[in-house]
C-alpha positions as CSV (number, residue, x, y, z in Angstrom):
1,X,-4.6,11.0,26.6
2,X,-6.6,9.7,23.6
3,X,-5.6,8.1,20.3
4,X,-8.2,8.5,17.5
5,X,-8.7,5.5,15.3
6,X,-9.3,5.7,11.6
7,X,-12.9,4.7,12.1
8,X,-13.9,8.1,13.4
9,X,-12.6,10.1,10.4
10,X,-15.9,10.2,8.5
11,X,-18.1,11.1,11.5
12,X,-16.5,14.4,12.6
13,X,-18.4,17.6,11.9
14,X,-17.8,21.3,12.1
15,X,-14.5,22.7,11.0
16,X,-13.1,19.2,10.3
17,X,-16.2,18.4,8.3
18,X,-15.6,21.5,6.2
19,X,-12.0,20.5,5.6
20,X,-13.2,17.0,4.6
21,X,-15.5,18.6,2.0
22,X,-12.5,20.6,0.7
23,X,-10.3,17.5,0.6
24,X,-13.2,15.7,-1.1
25,X,-13.3,18.3,-3.8
26,X,-9.5,18.0,-4.3
27,X,-9.9,14.3,-4.6
28,X,-12.5,14.7,-7.3
29,X,-10.2,17.0,-9.3
30,X,-7.3,14.5,-8.9
31,X,-9.5,11.6,-10.1
32,X,-10.6,13.5,-13.2
33,X,-9.2,11.7,-16.2
34,X,-8.8,15.0,-18.0
35,X,-6.5,16.4,-15.3
36,X,-2.8,15.7,-15.6
37,X,-1.6,17.1,-12.3
38,X,-1.1,14.7,-9.3
39,X,-0.2,15.4,-5.8
40,X,2.7,17.8,-5.5
41,X,4.3,17.3,-9.0
42,X,1.8,17.1,-11.9
43,X,4.3,14.6,-13.3
44,X,2.0,11.9,-14.7
45,X,-0.4,12.6,-17.6
46,X,-3.5,10.8,-16.3
47,X,-5.6,11.6,-19.4
48,X,-3.1,9.6,-21.5
49,X,-2.4,6.9,-18.9
50,X,-6.0,6.2,-18.3
51,X,-6.4,5.1,-21.9
52,X,-6.3,1.3,-22.4
53,X,-2.7,0.5,-23.4
54,X,-1.7,-1.3,-26.6
55,X,-0.7,-4.8,-25.7
56,X,0.0,-8.2,-27.2
57,X,-0.5,-11.7,-25.8
58,X,2.7,-13.7,-26.0
59,X,1.4,-17.1,-24.8
60,X,0.1,-18.8,-21.7
61,X,1.6,-20.2,-18.5
62,X,-0.5,-22.5,-16.3
63,X,-3.7,-20.9,-17.7
64,X,-2.5,-17.3,-17.3
65,X,-1.9,-15.0,-20.2
66,X,1.6,-13.6,-20.7
67,X,1.2,-10.1,-22.1
68,X,3.4,-7.1,-23.1
69,X,1.9,-3.7,-22.9
70,X,3.3,-0.3,-23.8
71,X,5.4,1.6,-21.3
72,X,6.7,5.2,-21.1
73,X,9.6,6.2,-23.4
74,X,13.0,5.8,-21.8
75,X,15.9,7.8,-23.0
76,X,14.0,8.6,-26.2
77,X,13.0,5.0,-27.0
78,X,9.7,3.1,-26.6
79,X,9.4,0.5,-23.9
80,X,7.3,-2.5,-23.0
81,X,6.1,-3.9,-19.7
82,X,5.7,-7.7,-19.2
83,X,2.8,-9.0,-17.1
84,X,0.8,-12.1,-16.2
85,X,-3.0,-11.7,-16.4
86,X,-5.7,-14.1,-15.3
87,X,-9.4,-14.2,-14.5
88,X,-11.9,-16.7,-13.2
89,X,-13.3,-18.9,-15.9
90,X,-17.0,-19.8,-16.3
91,X,-18.2,-16.9,-14.1
92,X,-21.4,-15.1,-15.0
93,X,-21.1,-11.4,-15.1
94,X,-18.2,-9.1,-14.5
95,X,-15.6,-9.7,-11.8
96,X,-13.6,-7.3,-9.6
97,X,-9.9,-7.0,-10.3
98,X,-6.6,-6.4,-8.6
99,X,-3.3,-4.8,-9.7
100,X,-0.4,-6.6,-8.0
101,X,2.8,-4.6,-7.6
102,X,6.0,-6.4,-6.7
103,X,8.9,-5.0,-4.6
104,X,12.7,-5.0,-4.8
105,X,14.2,-8.1,-6.4
106,X,10.7,-9.1,-7.4
107,X,9.0,-9.8,-10.7
108,X,5.7,-10.5,-12.3
109,X,4.7,-13.4,-10.0
110,X,2.3,-15.8,-11.6
111,X,1.5,-17.5,-8.3
112,X,0.3,-14.1,-6.9
113,X,-2.0,-13.7,-9.9
114,X,-3.4,-17.3,-9.3
115,X,-4.0,-16.6,-5.7
116,X,-6.4,-13.8,-6.6
117,X,-8.0,-15.7,-9.5
118,X,-8.8,-18.5,-7.1
119,X,-10.4,-15.9,-4.9
120,X,-12.7,-14.8,-7.8
121,X,-10.8,-11.8,-9.1
122,X,-9.2,-10.9,-12.4
123,X,-5.6,-10.0,-11.6
124,X,-2.5,-8.4,-13.3
125,X,1.0,-8.7,-12.0
126,X,3.5,-6.6,-14.0
127,X,7.3,-6.6,-14.0
128,X,8.8,-3.3,-13.0
129,X,12.4,-4.1,-13.5
130,X,12.4,-4.4,-17.3
131,X,12.3,-8.2,-17.2
132,X,10.2,-10.7,-19.1
133,X,8.9,-14.2,-18.3
134,X,12.3,-15.3,-17.0
135,X,11.9,-12.8,-14.2
136,X,14.5,-11.3,-12.0
137,X,17.0,-14.1,-12.6
138,X,16.9,-13.7,-16.4
139,X,18.1,-11.1,-18.7
140,X,16.4,-7.7,-18.9
141,X,14.4,-6.9,-22.0
142,X,16.2,-4.5,-24.4
143,X,13.1,-2.4,-24.4
144,X,12.3,-2.9,-20.7
145,X,12.9,0.7,-19.5
146,X,14.9,1.5,-16.4
147,X,16.1,-1.2,-14.0
148,X,15.2,-1.4,-10.4
149,X,18.6,-0.9,-8.8
150,X,19.3,2.0,-6.4
151,X,21.2,3.7,-9.3
152,X,17.9,4.0,-11.3
153,X,15.9,4.8,-8.2
154,X,18.1,7.6,-6.8
155,X,21.4,8.3,-8.5
156,X,20.4,9.6,-11.9
157,X,18.2,12.5,-10.9
158,X,20.3,14.8,-13.2
159,X,18.8,13.0,-16.2
160,X,15.4,14.4,-15.6
161,X,12.2,13.3,-13.7
162,X,10.8,11.2,-16.5
163,X,13.9,9.1,-16.7
164,X,13.6,7.9,-13.1
165,X,12.5,4.4,-12.1
166,X,9.7,5.7,-9.9
167,X,8.2,7.7,-12.7
168,X,8.2,4.7,-15.1
169,X,7.0,2.3,-12.4
170,X,4.0,4.4,-11.4
171,X,3.1,4.9,-15.0
172,X,3.3,1.2,-15.6
173,X,1.0,0.4,-12.7
174,X,-1.5,3.0,-13.8
175,X,-1.5,1.6,-17.3
176,X,-2.0,-1.8,-15.7
177,X,-5.1,-0.5,-14.1
178,X,-6.2,0.8,-17.4
179,X,-5.7,-2.6,-19.0
180,X,-7.8,-4.2,-16.3
181,X,-10.5,-1.6,-16.7
182,X,-10.7,-2.3,-20.5
183,X,-11.2,-6.1,-20.1
184,X,-14.7,-7.2,-20.9
185,X,-14.8,-9.6,-18.0
186,X,-13.8,-6.9,-15.5
187,X,-16.0,-4.6,-13.6
188,X,-14.1,-1.3,-14.1
189,X,-15.8,0.1,-11.0
190,X,-14.4,-2.6,-8.7
191,X,-10.6,-2.4,-9.2
192,X,-8.1,-2.4,-6.3
193,X,-4.4,-2.5,-5.7
194,X,-1.9,-4.1,-3.4
195,X,1.9,-3.9,-3.4
196,X,4.8,-5.3,-1.4
197,X,7.8,-3.4,-0.1
198,X,8.9,-1.1,-3.0
199,X,5.6,-2.2,-4.4
200,X,3.9,-0.9,-1.3
201,X,5.8,2.3,-1.8
202,X,4.4,2.5,-5.3
203,X,0.9,1.5,-4.1
204,X,1.0,4.6,-1.8
205,X,1.8,6.9,-4.7
206,X,-0.6,5.3,-7.2
207,X,-3.4,5.3,-4.6
208,X,-3.0,9.1,-4.3
209,X,-2.8,9.6,-8.1
210,X,-5.3,7.1,-9.7
211,X,-8.8,8.1,-8.7
212,X,-10.3,4.9,-10.3
213,X,-9.1,2.6,-7.5
214,X,-11.6,1.5,-5.0
215,X,-9.4,-0.2,-2.4
216,X,-5.7,-0.2,-1.6
217,X,-3.4,-2.4,0.5
218,X,0.2,-1.3,0.7
219,X,2.4,-3.9,2.5
220,X,5.5,-2.6,4.3
221,X,6.0,0.4,2.0
222,X,5.4,3.9,3.1
223,X,6.7,7.5,2.8
224,X,9.1,9.8,4.7
225,X,12.1,7.8,3.4
226,X,14.4,10.7,4.0
227,X,13.4,10.8,7.7
228,X,13.8,7.1,8.5
229,X,14.1,4.2,6.2
230,X,16.7,1.8,4.7
231,X,17.5,4.6,2.2
232,X,18.4,7.5,4.5
233,X,22.1,7.2,3.7
234,X,21.6,7.0,-0.1
235,X,19.3,10.1,0.0
236,X,21.7,11.9,2.2
237,X,24.5,11.4,-0.3
238,X,22.6,13.0,-3.1
239,X,23.3,16.7,-3.9
240,X,21.0,18.9,-2.0
241,X,19.0,20.0,-5.0
242,X,18.5,16.4,-6.3
243,X,17.5,15.1,-2.8
244,X,14.9,17.9,-2.5
245,X,13.6,17.1,-6.0
246,X,13.4,13.4,-5.2
247,X,11.5,14.0,-2.0
248,X,9.1,16.4,-3.8
249,X,8.3,14.1,-6.7
250,X,8.9,10.6,-5.5
251,X,8.3,10.3,-1.8
252,X,4.8,8.9,-1.0
253,X,4.3,11.5,1.6
254,X,3.5,13.9,-1.2
255,X,0.6,11.8,-2.5
256,X,-1.0,9.9,0.5
257,X,-3.2,12.9,1.4
258,X,-4.8,12.4,-2.1
259,X,-6.0,8.9,-1.4
260,X,-9.8,8.5,-1.5
261,X,-10.3,4.8,-1.2
262,X,-10.4,2.6,1.9
263,X,-6.8,1.5,2.8
264,X,-5.3,-1.3,4.8
265,X,-1.8,-0.8,6.0
266,X,0.1,-4.0,6.7
267,X,3.5,-4.0,8.3
268,X,5.6,-5.5,11.1
269,X,7.0,-3.9,14.2
270,X,10.6,-4.5,13.2
271,X,10.6,-4.0,9.4
272,X,14.2,-3.4,8.2
273,X,13.2,-1.0,5.5
274,X,10.0,0.9,6.6
275,X,10.1,1.6,10.4
276,X,7.1,2.4,12.5
277,X,7.8,6.1,12.9
278,X,7.8,6.8,9.1
279,X,5.0,4.3,8.8
280,X,2.8,6.2,11.3
281,X,3.5,9.6,9.7
282,X,2.5,8.1,6.4
283,X,-0.8,6.5,7.3
284,X,-1.9,9.6,9.2
285,X,-1.8,11.6,6.0
286,X,-4.7,9.5,4.6
287,X,-8.1,11.2,4.8
288,X,-10.1,8.2,3.6
289,X,-11.0,5.3,6.0
290,X,-7.9,3.4,7.0
291,X,-7.3,0.2,8.9
292,X,-4.0,-1.0,10.4
293,X,-2.7,-4.5,10.6
294,X,0.7,-4.1,12.4
295,X,2.0,-7.4,13.8
296,X,5.0,-8.2,15.9
297,X,8.1,-9.1,13.8
298,X,6.2,-9.8,10.6
299,X,8.8,-11.2,8.2
300,X,9.7,-9.2,5.1
301,X,9.4,-11.0,1.7
302,X,7.1,-11.3,-1.2
303,X,5.4,-14.6,0.0
304,X,5.1,-13.1,3.5
305,X,3.7,-9.9,2.0
306,X,0.9,-11.6,0.1
307,X,0.1,-14.2,2.7
308,X,-1.8,-12.2,5.4
309,X,-5.5,-13.3,5.2
310,X,-6.5,-9.7,6.2
311,X,-5.6,-8.5,2.7
312,X,-8.1,-10.7,0.9
313,X,-10.8,-10.2,3.6
314,X,-10.3,-6.4,3.4
315,X,-10.5,-6.4,-0.4
316,X,-13.6,-8.7,-0.3
317,X,-15.2,-6.3,2.1
318,X,-14.9,-3.4,-0.3
319,X,-15.2,-5.0,-3.7
320,X,-17.4,-8.0,-3.0
321,X,-19.4,-6.9,0.0
322,X,-17.7,-9.5,2.2
323,X,-17.8,-9.5,6.0
324,X,-15.9,-6.6,7.3
325,X,-12.7,-6.6,9.3
326,X,-13.0,-5.5,12.9
327,X,-12.3,-1.8,13.5
328,X,-11.4,0.2,16.6
329,X,-13.9,3.0,17.3
330,X,-12.2,4.6,20.2
331,X,-8.8,4.1,21.9
332,X,-8.1,5.8,25.2
333,X,-5.2,5.8,27.7
334,X,-5.6,7.3,31.1
335,X,-2.3,7.1,32.9
336,X,-1.4,3.4,32.6
337,X,-4.9,2.2,31.9
338,X,-5.9,1.4,28.4
339,X,-9.5,1.0,27.0
340,X,-10.1,0.3,23.4
341,X,-13.6,0.1,21.9
342,X,-14.2,-1.9,18.7
343,X,-16.9,-2.9,16.3
344,X,-16.8,-6.4,14.8
345,X,-19.0,-8.4,12.5
346,X,-17.2,-11.6,13.6
347,X,-16.7,-12.5,17.3
348,X,-13.4,-11.3,18.7
349,X,-11.5,-14.2,20.2
350,X,-8.2,-12.7,21.1
351,X,-6.8,-9.3,22.2
352,X,-3.2,-8.4,23.0
353,X,-1.2,-5.5,24.3
354,X,2.2,-5.2,22.7
355,X,4.9,-3.1,24.4
356,X,8.6,-2.3,24.1
357,X,10.8,-0.2,26.4
358,X,13.7,-0.4,24.1
359,X,15.0,2.7,22.4
360,X,17.1,3.4,19.3
361,X,16.5,1.7,16.0
362,X,12.9,0.4,15.6
363,X,14.3,-2.6,13.7
364,X,16.1,-3.9,16.8
365,X,13.5,-3.4,19.5
366,X,12.2,-6.4,21.4
367,X,8.4,-6.5,22.0
368,X,6.4,-8.1,24.8
369,X,2.9,-9.3,24.1
370,X,0.3,-10.0,26.8
371,X,-3.4,-10.9,26.6
372,X,-6.0,-8.3,27.3
373,X,-9.4,-8.9,28.7
374,X,-12.3,-8.7,26.2
375,X,-15.4,-7.2,27.8
376,X,-18.3,-6.9,25.3
377,X,-17.2,-4.5,22.6
378,X,-14.0,-3.3,24.4
379,X,-10.7,-4.5,25.6
380,X,-8.9,-3.2,28.6
381,X,-5.5,-3.5,30.4
382,X,-2.6,-1.7,32.0
383,X,0.8,-0.7,30.7
384,X,3.9,-1.7,32.6
385,X,5.5,1.0,34.8
386,X,8.8,1.4,33.0
387,X,9.1,4.6,30.8
388,X,9.6,5.4,28.0
389,X,7.4,2.8,26.5
390,X,5.8,2.2,23.1
391,X,2.5,0.3,23.0
392,X,-0.3,-0.7,20.7
393,X,-3.3,-3.2,20.8
394,X,-4.4,-5.9,18.4
395,X,-7.6,-7.8,18.3
396,X,-8.3,-11.0,16.3
397,X,-11.6,-12.4,15.1
398,X,-12.6,-16.0,14.7
399,X,-11.3,-16.1,11.1
400,X,-7.8,-15.3,12.4
401,X,-7.9,-11.8,11.0
402,X,-6.1,-9.1,13.0
403,X,-6.4,-5.4,13.2
404,X,-4.3,-3.0,15.3
405,X,-4.4,0.4,16.9
406,X,-1.8,3.1,16.2
407,X,1.3,2.8,18.4
408,X,1.9,5.5,21.0
409,X,5.2,6.6,22.6
410,X,4.7,7.3,26.3
411,X,7.5,9.2,27.8
412,X,6.2,9.9,31.4
């Protein structure tokens, strides 16, 4: 039995190559600023959202600009989006940029912007809950648009698609990218995106919609929320027509096949919100090069979500020609024997096999990690005998950067 890694996607020929050409053409259409359809819904007007938004600078905080830019009308009234913006000072030439998308309970985090500025990027972190500089603990702005509670995310579908939080949040992120692209210090051809939790969910949608983005890193967030996620119960309680409409228009599974940039998927084995089965179905929809960084019991939080060094290295790889992360070129299991070939620019110093024989909820499974032998450009080892079993492999280079294979469920 073989598992195909993401690295082989671009090298296949024949029928698959023909399909890749077709998908490439679809991607070109989706990226056209003059085309307003996206994914399954045609919900967002890209021609309008690609235009630089009107904005005002409201002051500074620790060297970062506090700005308000225009949002989508909500219940017939105009809205504004608050954001922090920063860029490296005294740098010759244009710099790459990152759009930073927070998750549930989050806000426009200035420290997240500063992290990327220190790395040599312009960065914009917008608030997607209708809050201003006081953040999630302060009062919502009167013109801040929909809130970020489950009510606004799920329970008001009867008000119309353009009254939903996801519609407004996606539009705000796309407008944030347009703001970055309009800045004189930013190289508009080198803009990426990363988002955490619900921000990872939004990153998956925006990456399938906004053809200008050159790299994408969704953390935790994925699609197939109706199949398995922290929100299965809420979706199940919706009237059937509203649930069907929500899945059609707002589940990332409807947009991930439109992604055309390299993507790094970062998650933990036991994430409470976005479990590995829905996660795998999500990243398998992506036709562009994809890399996985799944680690055992990664904690779920905003600081934990922007901390992995793999994120910065992956973005550097694609926006600054930095040294690439390792990648698996072939993963094969014959019976209980595992062989995984890899390509790496930095020496691989650690390899591990991760297994669980637990069943039931992914969030509660216990994992066992054992070292694997590194032999040249491959790692090898054997699975334990107990079945069923779930396994995957990770390798780590000298920088401490980890990449993983897909997980496989072995029933016999």
